[in-house]
C-alpha positions in Angstrom: 3.2 -17.7 -83.4 2.4 -21.1 -83.5 -0.7 -22.7 -84.3 -2.7 -21.4 -81.2 -4.1 -25.4 -80.8 -0.5 -26.5 -80.0 0.9 -23.4 -78.1 0.0 -25.0 -74.7 2.3 -27.8 -75.2 5.1 -26.0 -76.9 5.4 -23.3 -74.9 4.0 -24.8 -71.2 4.3 -28.5 -71.3 8.7 -28.0 -71.3 8.8 -25.3 -68.6 6.0 -27.3 -66.5 8.6 -30.0 -66.7 11.6 -28.6 -66.0 10.3 -26.5 -62.8 6.9 -27.1 -61.5 7.6 -31.1 -61.1 11.4 -31.0 -62.0 12.0 -33.5 -59.2 9.0 -36.1 -59.6 10.0 -36.1 -63.3 13.7 -37.4 -62.7 12.1 -40.0 -60.7 10.4 -41.0 -63.7 12.5 -40.7 -66.5 15.4 -41.6 -64.5 17.9 -39.2 -64.9 18.3 -35.2 -65.1 19.4 -35.6 -68.8 16.3 -37.1 -70.1 14.4 -34.2 -69.3 16.6 -32.0 -70.4 16.6 -33.9 -74.1 12.6 -34.0 -74.1 13.1 -29.7 -73.5 15.1 -29.6 -76.1 13.0 -31.8 -78.6 10.1 -29.3 -78.3 12.5 -26.4 -78.9 13.7 -27.9 -82.2 10.0 -28.0 -83.4 9.5 -24.2 -83.4 10.6 -22.9 -86.3 9.5 -26.0 -88.4 6.1 -25.4 -86.8 5.9 -21.3 -87.3 6.7 -21.6 -91.2 4.3 -24.3 -91.2 1.5 -22.6 -89.5 1.9 -19.3 -91.2 1.7 -20.9 -95.0 -1.5 -22.9 -93.4 -3.3 -19.3 -91.9 -2.5 -18.2 -95.4 -3.8 -20.5 -97.5 -7.1 -20.5 -95.7 -7.9 -17.0 -95.3 -7.2 -17.1 -99.6 -9.5 -19.9 -100.3 -12.4 -17.9 -97.4 -11.6 -14.6 -99.5 -12.5 -16.4 -102.7 -15.7 -18.2 -101.3 -14.1 -21.9 -102.3 -14.4 -25.1 -101.1 -10.5 -26.2 -101.4 -8.5 -28.9 -99.4 -5.2 -26.9 -97.9 -2.1 -28.8 -98.4 -0.3 -29.1 -95.2 2.1 -31.6 -93.5 1.0 -34.7 -92.2 3.9 -34.4 -89.4 1.5 -31.2 -88.1 -1.6 -33.1 -87.6 0.7 -36.3 -85.8 2.7 -33.6 -84.0 -0.9 -32.3 -82.6 -2.0 -35.7 -81.3 1.5 -37.3 -80.0 1.2 -33.4 -78.1 -2.0 -33.5 -77.0 -1.2 -37.3 -76.0 1.9 -35.8 -74.0 -0.1 -33.5 -72.4 -2.9 -35.4 -71.1 -0.4 -37.8 -69.4 1.1 -34.8 -67.4 -2.3 -33.6 -66.9 -3.6 -37.1 -65.4 -0.6 -36.8 -63.2 -0.4 -33.5 -62.0 -4.4 -33.8 -61.2 -3.6 -36.9 -58.9 -1.0 -35.0 -56.9 -3.3 -32.4 -56.2 -5.9 -34.7 -55.4 -3.3 -36.6 -52.6 -2.5 -33.0 -51.4 -6.3 -32.5 -50.8 -6.4 -35.8 -49.7 -3.6 -35.6 -47.5 -4.2 -31.9 -46.2 -8.1 -33.2 -45.1 -6.8 -36.4 -43.1 -3.7 -35.1 -41.4 -4.9 -31.4 -40.3 -6.6 -30.7 -36.9 -9.5 -29.2 -37.0 -8.7 -25.4 -38.3 -5.4 -25.5 -39.0 -3.6 -25.7 -42.1 -0.9 -28.1 -43.2 2.4 -26.8 -44.2 4.0 -27.8 -47.7 6.4 -29.9 -46.6 3.5 -31.9 -45.0 1.5 -32.1 -47.7 4.4 -33.5 -50.2 5.3 -36.2 -47.7 2.1 -37.5 -47.9 2.9 -38.6 -51.2 5.1 -41.6 -50.2 3.0 -42.5 -47.0 1.6 -45.9 -46.8 -2.2 -44.1 -46.9 -1.4 -42.4 -50.0 -4.3 -42.4 -52.3 -2.7 -44.1 -55.0 0.5 -46.0 -55.7 3.4 -43.9 -56.2 5.6 -46.5 -57.8 3.4 -47.6 -60.2 2.1 -44.2 -61.4 5.8 -43.7 -62.1 6.3 -46.7 -64.0 3.5 -45.9 -66.3 4.0 -42.5 -66.4 7.7 -42.4 -67.4 7.2 -45.6 -70.1 4.4 -43.1 -72.0 6.8 -40.2 -71.9 9.6 -41.7 -73.4 7.5 -43.4 -76.0 5.8 -40.1 -76.8 9.0 -38.4 -76.8 10.7 -41.1 -79.4 7.3 -39.8 -82.3 8.6 -36.1 -81.6 12.1 -36.8 -82.5 10.6 -38.8 -85.6 8.2 -35.9 -86.4 11.1 -33.1 -87.2 11.9 -34.8 -90.3 8.6 -36.3 -91.7 6.7 -34.1 -94.2 3.6 -35.1 -95.9 -0.1 -33.4 -97.0 -3.2 -33.6 -94.7 -6.9 -32.1 -94.7 -8.7 -28.9 -94.9 -12.3 -28.0 -95.7 -14.4 -25.0 -95.3 -18.0 -25.7 -95.6 -20.8 -23.6 -97.3 -22.9 -23.8 -94.2 -19.8 -22.9 -92.0 -19.7 -19.3 -94.2 -23.5 -19.2 -94.2 -23.1 -19.2 -90.1 -20.0 -16.6 -89.9 -22.5 -14.4 -91.8 -25.0 -14.4 -89.3 -22.5 -14.0 -86.3 -22.7 -17.5 -85.0 -19.9 -20.3 -84.4 -19.5 -22.3 -87.6 -21.3 -25.7 -87.2 -18.0 -27.5 -87.9 -16.1 -26.4 -84.8 -18.4 -28.2 -82.7 -17.4 -31.8 -84.8 -13.5 -30.8 -84.0 -12.8 -33.2 -81.1 -9.6 -32.4 -80.6 -10.0 -28.6 -80.5 -7.6 -27.4 -77.7 -8.1 -23.4 -78.5 -11.1 -21.7 -79.3 -11.4 -17.7 -79.6 -15.0 -16.4 -80.5 -14.6 -12.7 -81.4 -16.9 -9.9 -82.5 -20.2 -11.9 -81.9 -23.1 -9.8 -81.2 -25.2 -12.8 -80.3 -24.5 -16.2 -80.1 -26.9 -19.7 -80.3 -27.0 -22.5 -77.6 -23.7 -22.9 -76.3 -24.4 -26.0 -74.6 -22.7 -27.5 -77.8 -19.3 -26.7 -76.2 -19.7 -30.0 -74.0 -18.5 -31.7 -77.1 -15.4 -30.0 -76.8 -13.9 -32.1 -74.1 -10.6 -31.7 -75.3 -10.4 -28.0 -74.7 -7.9 -26.4 -73.1 -8.3 -22.7 -73.9 -11.7 -20.8 -74.3 -11.9 -16.9 -75.2 -15.2 -15.5 -75.6 -14.0 -11.6 -75.2 -15.3 -9.2 -77.1 -18.7 -10.3 -77.4 -22.1 -10.0 -76.1 -22.5 -13.9 -74.2 -24.3 -13.0 -71.3 -24.8 -16.5 -70.1 -22.4 -20.0 -69.6 -24.1 -22.9 -70.3 -24.0 -25.3 -67.1 -22.5 -28.1 -69.5 -19.3 -26.0 -69.5 -18.5 -28.3 -66.3 -17.7 -31.0 -69.4 -14.5 -29.3 -70.3 -12.5 -31.3 -67.5 -9.1 -30.3 -69.2 -9.9 -26.5 -69.7 -6.9 -24.4 -68.3 -8.1 -20.8 -69.7 -11.3 -18.9 -69.8 -12.1 -15.6 -70.5 -15.0 -13.5 -71.1 -16.4 -9.8 -70.9 -20.2 -10.0 -71.2 -21.1 -12.9 -69.0 -23.7 -11.8 -66.2 -23.6 -14.5 -63.8 -21.4 -17.9 -63.8 -23.0 -21.1 -63.4 -22.4 -23.0 -60.1 -21.0 -26.2 -62.3 -17.8 -23.8 -63.2 -16.5 -25.1 -60.3 -16.5 -28.4 -61.5 -13.4 -27.4 -63.8 -10.7 -28.7 -61.6 -7.8 -27.9 -64.3 -9.0 -24.1 -64.5 -5.6 -22.3 -64.2 -6.7 -18.4 -65.6 -10.3 -17.3 -65.3 -10.5 -13.6 -66.6 -14.2 -11.9 -66.6 -12.9 -8.8 -67.1 -15.7 -5.7 -68.5 -18.3 -8.0 -66.9 -19.8 -4.8 -65.6 -23.3 -6.4 -64.9 -21.7 -9.1 -63.0 -22.6 -8.7 -59.6 -21.3 -12.2 -57.5 -19.2 -15.4 -57.9 -20.8 -18.4 -56.7 -19.6 -20.4 -53.7 -18.7 -23.0 -56.0 -15.2 -20.7 -57.3 -13.6 -22.0 -54.3 -13.5 -25.8 -55.7 -10.9 -24.3 -58.7 -8.2 -26.0 -56.9 -5.9 -25.3 -60.0 -6.5 -21.7 -60.2 -3.9 -19.5 -59.9 -4.9 -16.2 -61.8 -8.4 -14.4 -61.1 -9.2 -11.4 -62.9 -12.6 -9.3 -62.7 -11.7 -6.0 -63.7 -14.7 -3.3 -64.1 -16.9 -5.7 -62.8 -20.1 -5.0 -60.2 -18.8 -7.5 -57.5 -19.9 -6.3 -54.3 -17.9 -8.2 -52.3 -15.9 -11.6 -53.1 -17.8 -15.1 -51.8 -16.0 -16.6 -48.7 -15.1 -19.8 -50.8 -12.5 -17.9 -52.4 -10.5 -18.6 -49.4 -9.8 -22.0 -50.4 -8.1 -21.3 -53.9 -4.7 -22.4 -52.2 -2.9 -22.1 -55.7 -4.1 -18.6 -56.6 -1.1 -16.2 -57.4 -2.8 -13.3 -58.9 -5.8 -11.6 -57.8 -6.8 -8.6 -59.6 -10.2 -6.5 -59.0 -9.2 -3.3 -60.2 -12.5 -0.5 -61.4 -14.5 -2.7 -59.2 -16.5 0.6 -58.3 -19.1 -1.5 -55.8 -16.6 -3.5 -54.2 -16.9 -2.7 -50.3 -14.9 -5.5 -48.4 -12.8 -8.4 -48.8 -13.7 -11.8 -46.9 -11.3 -12.6 -44.2 -10.7 -15.7 -45.7 -8.8 -14.1 -47.8 -6.1 -14.6 -45.8 -5.8 -18.4 -46.4 -4.4 -17.5 -49.5 -1.0 -18.3 -49.2 0.6 -18.7 -52.3 -1.0 -15.3 -53.3 2.2 -13.5 -55.0 0.1 -10.2 -56.2 -3.4 -8.0 -55.3 -4.6 -5.5 -57.4 -7.5 -3.2 -56.0 -6.9 0.1 -57.9 -10.0 2.3 -58.4 -12.2 0.5 -55.9 -13.4 3.9 -54.2 -16.0 2.3 -52.2 -13.4 -0.1 -50.6 -12.8 1.4 -46.9 -10.4 -1.1 -45.4 -8.9 -4.4 -45.7 -9.4 -7.3 -43.3 -6.7 -7.7 -41.0 -6.2 -11.4 -42.3 -4.1 -10.1 -44.9 -1.2 -10.0 -42.6 -1.4 -13.9 -43.3 -0.8 -13.4 -47.2 2.7 -14.8 -46.2 3.8 -14.7 -50.6 2.3 -11.3 -51.2 4.9 -9.1 -52.8 2.7 -6.7 -54.5 0.1 -4.7 -53.4 -1.6 -2.0 -55.0 -5.0 -0.1 -54.0 -4.8 3.0 -55.8 -8.0 5.6 -55.6 -9.6 3.8 -52.8 -11.6 5.1 -49.6 -9.1 3.3 -47.3 -8.6 5.2 -44.2 -6.0 3.0 -42.7 -3.7 -0.3 -42.8 -4.2 -2.7 -41.0 -1.0 -3.3 -38.4 -0.7 -6.3 -39.5 0.5 -5.4 -42.5 3.4 -5.3 -40.9 3.8 -9.2 -41.5 3.7 -9.1 -45.1 7.6 -10.3 -44.9 8.0 -10.8 -49.1 5.9 -7.6 -50.1 8.3 -5.8 -52.4 5.6 -3.2 -53.8 3.1 -1.1 -51.9 1.3 1.6 -53.9 -1.4 3.7 -52.5 -1.5 6.9 -54.8 -4.8 8.8 -54.8 -6.2 7.2 -51.4 -7.6 10.8 -50.4 -9.1 9.6 -46.9 -6.1 7.5 -45.7 -4.9 9.2 -42.5 -2.0 7.3 -41.4 0.1 4.3 -41.9 0.6 1.7 -39.0 4.3 1.9 -37.4 4.7 -2.1 -38.4 5.2 -1.3 -41.8 8.7 -0.7 -40.8 8.9 -4.1 -40.4 8.6 -5.0 -44.3 12.2 -5.6 -44.6 11.6 -6.4 -48.6 9.6 -3.4 -49.4 11.2 -1.9 -52.5 8.9 0.5 -53.8 6.5 2.5 -51.6 4.1 5.6 -53.6 2.0 7.7 -51.2 1.2 10.2 -53.9 -1.9 12.2 -53.5 -2.7 10.8 -50.1 -3.9 14.4 -48.5 -4.8 13.4 -45.0 -2.2 11.7 -44.3 -0.8 14.1 -41.7 2.5 11.9 -41.0 5.0 9.3 -42.1 5.8 6.4 -39.7 9.0 7.1 -37.8 10.2 3.3 -38.1 10.1 3.7 -41.9 14.2 4.0 -41.6 13.8 -0.2 -40.9 13.0 -0.8 -44.9 16.1 -1.7 -45.6 15.5 -2.7 -48.8 13.4 0.2 -50.0 14.8 1.9 -53.4 11.8 3.9 -54.5 9.7 6.5 -52.6 7.1 9.0 -53.3 5.2 11.1 -51.2 3.6 14.0 -53.3 0.5 16.0 -51.7 -0.7 18.3 -54.5 -3.8 20.9 -54.6 -3.8 21.7 -50.8 -2.0 25.2 -49.6 -1.6 23.7 -45.7 -1.6 20.6 -44.2 -1.2 19.2 -40.7 2.5 19.1 -39.8 4.5 16.4 -41.6 6.8 14.4 -39.5 9.5 12.9 -42.2 11.4 9.8 -40.7 14.3 9.0 -41.1 15.4 8.2 -44.4 18.6 8.3 -44.3 18.6 5.0 -42.7 17.4 3.2 -45.8 20.2 1.2 -46.9 19.1 0.4 -50.2 16.9 3.5 -51.2 17.6 4.8 -55.0 15.1 6.8 -55.9 13.3 9.2 -53.9 10.2 11.6 -54.7 9.1 14.3 -52.4 6.7 16.4 -53.3 3.8 18.8 -52.1 5.0 18.3 -48.3 3.8 22.4 -47.9 4.6 22.0 -44.1 8.0 21.2 -44.2 10.2 23.8 -43.7 13.3 22.4 -42.6 14.7 19.1 -42.8 17.3 18.1 -40.5 19.7 15.6 -39.1 16.9 13.6 -38.0 15.8 13.1 -41.5 19.4 11.5 -42.0 18.9 9.1 -39.6 21.4 10.8 -37.4 21.3 11.9 -33.5 21.0 15.8 -33.0 24.2 15.5 -30.0 26.5 13.6 -31.9 29.9 12.2 -30.8 32.9 13.7 -32.8 34.7 10.1 -32.0 32.0 7.7 -32.9 31.9 6.5 -36.1 31.3 8.3 -39.5 28.1 8.1 -40.6 26.8 7.6 -44.1 23.2 9.2 -44.9 21.3 7.9 -48.4 24.5 5.7 -49.1 22.8 4.2 -52.3 20.6 7.3 -53.8 21.2 7.9 -57.1 17.8 9.7 -58.0 16.6 13.1 -55.5 13.3 15.0 -56.7 11.9 17.5 -54.2 9.3 20.1 -55.8 6.2 22.0 -55.0 7.4 22.3 -51.1 6.9 26.3 -51.1 7.7 26.6 -47.2 11.0 24.2 -47.5 13.9 27.0 -46.5 16.8 24.5 -45.9 18.6 21.0 -45.3 20.4 21.7 -41.8 23.3 19.6 -41.0 24.4 20.5 -37.4 26.3 17.8 -35.7 29.6 17.1 -34.6 29.4 13.3 -36.5 31.3 12.9 -39.6 28.7 12.8 -42.7 28.6 11.5 -45.8 25.5 12.8 -47.9 24.3 10.6 -50.7 27.9 9.6 -51.7 26.3 7.9 -55.2 23.8 10.9 -56.1 23.5 10.8 -60.2 20.4 12.8 -60.6 19.2 15.9 -58.8 16.2 17.9 -59.4 14.6 20.8 -57.2 11.4 22.6 -58.4 9.7 25.2 -57.4 10.6 25.6 -54.0 10.9 29.3 -53.5 12.3 29.9 -50.0 15.4 27.1 -50.6 18.2 29.2 -49.9 21.1 26.8 -49.9 22.3 22.9 -50.6 24.7 21.1 -48.4 27.9 20.5 -50.6 28.3 17.5 -49.6 25.3 16.8 -52.1 27.5 18.2 -55.1 29.7 15.2 -55.1 31.7 13.9 -57.9 28.9 11.3 -58.7 26.3 14.1 -59.8 26.0 14.0 -63.4 22.5 15.6 -64.0 20.7 18.5 -62.0 17.6 20.7 -62.5 16.9 23.7 -61.1 13.5 25.5 -61.6 11.6 28.4 -59.5 14.3 28.4 -56.9 14.8 32.5 -56.9 17.0 32.5 -53.3 18.9 29.1 -54.3 22.4 29.2 -54.0 25.0 26.3 -55.3 28.5 27.0 -54.3 29.9 25.4 -57.5 28.9 23.4 -60.2 30.3 19.8 -59.4 33.1 18.5 -61.6 32.0 15.7 -63.5 28.2 16.9 -64.2 27.4 16.3 -67.3 23.9 17.6 -67.8 22.3 21.2 -66.7 19.0 22.6 -66.6 18.0 26.2 -65.6 14.3 27.2 -65.6 12.8 30.1 -65.0 14.2 32.1 -62.0 16.7 29.2 -61.2 18.5 31.9 -58.6 22.2 33.2 -58.9 22.7 30.1 -61.0 21.5 32.5 -64.2 23.5 35.1 -63.5 27.0 33.6 -62.8 27.9 29.9 -63.0 30.2 29.0 -60.3 33.3 26.6 -61.4 34.9 26.0 -58.9 38.8 27.2 -59.3 41.3 24.7 -60.2 38.7 22.0 -61.3 37.9 21.5 -65.0 34.4 21.0 -66.0 32.8 18.1 -67.6 29.6 19.7 -68.6 28.5 18.7 -71.9 24.9 20.0 -72.0 23.1 23.4 -71.1 19.5 24.4 -71.2 18.2 27.5 -70.3 14.4 27.6 -70.3 12.2 30.7 -69.2 14.9 32.8 -67.9 13.9 36.2 -66.7 17.1 38.1 -67.5 18.4 39.7 -70.4 21.4 38.3 -70.7 23.0 34.9 -70.4 24.8 33.8 -67.1 28.5 34.9 -66.8 31.1 31.7 -67.0 30.1 30.2 -70.1 33.6 30.6 -71.6 35.0 28.0 -68.6 32.8 25.4 -69.8 35.6 23.8 -72.3 33.5 20.6 -72.7 30.2 21.9 -73.5 28.7 20.6 -76.7 25.0 21.4 -76.8 23.5 24.7 -75.3 19.6 25.2 -75.9 17.7 28.6 -75.2 14.2 28.1 -75.1 11.3 31.0 -74.3 13.7 33.3 -73.0 11.7 36.6 -74.2 13.4 39.0 -72.4 17.1 37.8 -73.8 18.6 40.6 -75.8 21.8 39.5 -77.0 24.3 36.6 -77.2 27.3 36.3 -74.8 30.5 37.0 -76.2 31.9 34.1 -74.3 30.3 31.5 -76.7 33.3 32.3 -79.3 35.8 30.9 -76.7 33.6 27.3 -76.7 35.3 25.4 -79.4 33.5 22.3 -78.8 30.5 23.9 -78.8 28.5 21.2 -81.7 24.9 21.9 -80.9 23.0 25.6 -80.4 19.3 25.6 -80.4 17.3 28.8 -79.9 13.6 28.3 -79.9 11.0 31.4 -79.0 13.1 33.7 -78.0 11.8 36.8 -80.2 15.0 39.4 -79.9 17.5 36.8 -79.7 16.5 34.6 -82.5 16.5 37.4 -85.2 20.1 38.8 -84.0 21.4 35.1 -84.7 20.3 34.9 -87.7 23.3 33.4 -90.0 25.4 36.5 -91.9 22.3 38.9 -91.2 22.4 38.9 -87.6 24.2 41.3 -84.9 25.7 38.1 -83.1 25.7 35.6 -86.1 30.2 36.6 -85.9 29.9 35.4 -82.6 28.5 31.6 -83.1 29.4 31.3 -86.6 31.7 28.4 -85.5 29.2 26.1 -84.2 28.6 23.3 -87.0 24.7 22.9 -86.0 22.4 25.9 -85.5 18.8 26.1 -85.1 16.6 28.5 -85.0 12.9 28.7 -85.0 
């Protein structure tokens, strides 16, 4: 990776130009081609920059090992590149700050009491007569400076000379004591400061001298307190610490701060009210802290996109003002085990796409959750006190992933789940309880885009009928055909001890799971049959485990992998190949079979390439049918105390049956 001091420019400036302010930059430079050309210029310097920085770091480390004071040769273009890059960044930084201030000014001057101005109004104020700065003059000045700097960048690509780097003995002494080297405070152009492995630290007030600092990372140190002088780092964009116990109020003056990480600050109990002044903040993390609540002013962080509060074990609630975070996209509250509710105002988070609250004490969700029109992921695993979901979750038309594993008190699922037209992945697993209140499954078959369905531990379910498929009981034979689970590709059902059958009794023409590719059914001891519609030509992989009564009418002709584990029922006695159909099965695994022989019908598996037999203590001999399998390439026999010795090369009783197989592995 390139030098951390310039990485902000190389990695972030070009996207900043092209994306965030694309329209405004076009006005500055006059044409889209100028924007793209500037982006390409930064791309060209990456390779040269990488090579020079690697050689530079290598030489510095070599000198430190020798404890020598020596000048390290480098290219003059690198120093000049830093200068011009930083100047370029300052120009855009100034520009972006003025735009933000204009937004705030417009918001305060034009919005009625208690109301928020829409984005459209905010940006329209940029051209209004009462704008806080002259747009034309700003564009002219910045455009001229950007074009001039771009010319200097183009010239620097090929220029190469030497520059100076010096390590002093005094710095070495400071490092030996676990202190920041004195010379660091003299680097007025320093952009990135990473401080690692310091057990203690001297007065950090000298940080205020590093006025060009963009990134400050104090992770892995025992620095407990940040100086109030940190407010002078007006260009700071990234701040991270793992040890602070309290933030100074002056942190609110860091108007350009975009990322604040306080992960592992286990004694941090509060954030100052001034946190709400961080108008540029887009990412806030406080994992594993002692926060009991968030300041009400957090609702002022209008640009916040990510809020992560995982493992905040003392957090009991979120402020109602969280509903003002109109740009929030990700909210993670995993492991906040004292959090009992989310405020009703959460329904105002119109941009929220990911909500996670694993292992919390939530008892219910607010009805307003149904207003989260952009929500794509909702994860509520191990919410042991969650008793119900509001019917309004059916309004989450963009929800793609819903996980409810381990929600032991969840009695029923909302009937309106069938309206979740975008749902692709659904998990509902209840382990560890012998009985649950009656579980009502919604019309999951209506979920047009559902691709992955995992149902587990629903012990009260004995039948799944046509209601689950989204079909009325008294169907009309003249009605249009119904396709249930039209895009389902993977179905996994396990640990459902009372499930006996999937019942389809209707006069409506039903097509069931036409795209199903993987079918996995485990530990359903009473299950007797599956609808033949599931065994379609699309099925490629099937696993049956601990289903002693399950009868499968035939093996799908294009299925490639079959695993039979423990007592898999009649399949372990005879493989049902449908008359007249060629089996495409390539891999067969038999695991923990309770029978003394392999299933009949192996000779019909003309395409079989791999046969694995594992942990079958009762198997007494190899099937003669294997002699006819000319495509079989691999035979794996593992932990079969009787069968294994019988298949030993040349000396085993069954060696003649398998000797034609190229690769035989016996433990």
